[in-house]
N, C-alpha and C positions, 0 to 999 in steps of 0.2 A: 826443861821448858819443853811443852808437847804443845802441837799444833793444832787448833779443830779444824781451819782449812787454811788456807794457801796466805789468807791476809791476818787472822786472829791469832796470834799466840797466847798462850796460857801459861800461868805457873802457881805454884802452891802457895795457900796462904802464909805457910812458913817462909817461903821465900818472899814473899810481899813484905811481913811484917819485920823479917829479919835481914831484909837488903835495902837497897839504897832506893825505894820508891815512896810514893805520895799514895795513899790509896784512896780512891776516889769510890764512894761508895753512891751510885746513882739512884739505890730505891728510895722509896716515899719516904716522906719524914718521917712518919710512924713508924714505919719497918726499922729504920735509923734509929728512932728513939728505943725501939723494943731490945735492939741489939747490935752492935757493930764492932768492926775490928779497932783493936786499939789506935788511936793517932788518925782516926781515918776522918776523910772531908765528904759530908754530904751534899752531892750538887745533884737532885734527882732529877730522874728527866720526866718524872710524872708526878705530879702532887697527890695526895689520899684519895681525894674525891676522881681526878683522871684515871688513875689506878683501878679503881673499883668501875668505872664507867668502862674501861677497854675489858675487864675480868667479864661485865657482864655482857658484852658483846662476844667476846672467845664463847663464851658458854652457848649463846643463842647461836651465833653465826659462824662458828670457826677461828682458825689461827690470820686468814688471810683477811677477814673484815676486821679483825681487831688491830691487826697492825694497820690496816689503813682508819682506822679510828684512832689509834696512837700518833700517826702521822698528822692528820687533823687538828689535834690536841695539841701536839707541840712546834709546828710550822709557824706560827707566828712567834714564838719566842726563840726559834733555834739559832740567830744570829748571836743573840746575847748570850745563851745556854753555851756558845761554841766559844763564846771572848772569856767567858767564866773559867770555861775547862782550861783554856790556853793560859790563862792568867796563873792557876796551879802549876801547869807543867813549867812555867817561866821561871820557878821556884829553883829548878836546877835538880830537881829527881823526876826520874821518869815515872809518869801514871801508871798505877796498877788499877785498873777499873773493873769494880764489883758489883753483883747484884744478888738476886737469891734463883732459887731453881734451877729454870733450863737457861739460863743467862742471857737471855734476849737482848733484854736491857741494856748489858754491861758489852756485850758483842755489838751491838749496833751504834754505841758510844764510839769503841776503840775504831770502828771504820769511819766513822763521821771525824775523829780526830785524824785520823789517817790522811783525809782530803784537806786537811788545813796543814799540814806538814809535821803532827805531834805523831811519834811513835810512842804506842801504850801497849 
C-alpha cells in the first residue's frame, strides 16, 4: 500500500480485486457501463450530466471553479449519498473506492467516508 497524502491510502487493482474489499466505483453511470472492475458497485458521485457540467467549468475556469461547481451539485444529496456508502461498507468488507484519471472523485469520497468513521 502506498499513501498519496497523510489521509488517503491507495492500493493496486490487483489488491482490491483479490483482497477482502468491496470495490466502490464512484464514476458516472455511463463510465461504469463502459467498463468496470469485476464485482464493483457503482455509487456515482456525479451523474453523467453533472460530470459534463463540471468538465466544462474545468475547461473554462480551472480546477477550483470545477470543484466548487461539483460541491454545489452534490451538496443537497450528500447525506443520502453518504448513507449509501456506509451501507455498502456495513457488509463487513472494507471499501476500495475508485474512479478514473486523476483520482479526484475517489480521493474526495474516501475523505468524506473518514469523517463518518469508515476507513476506505
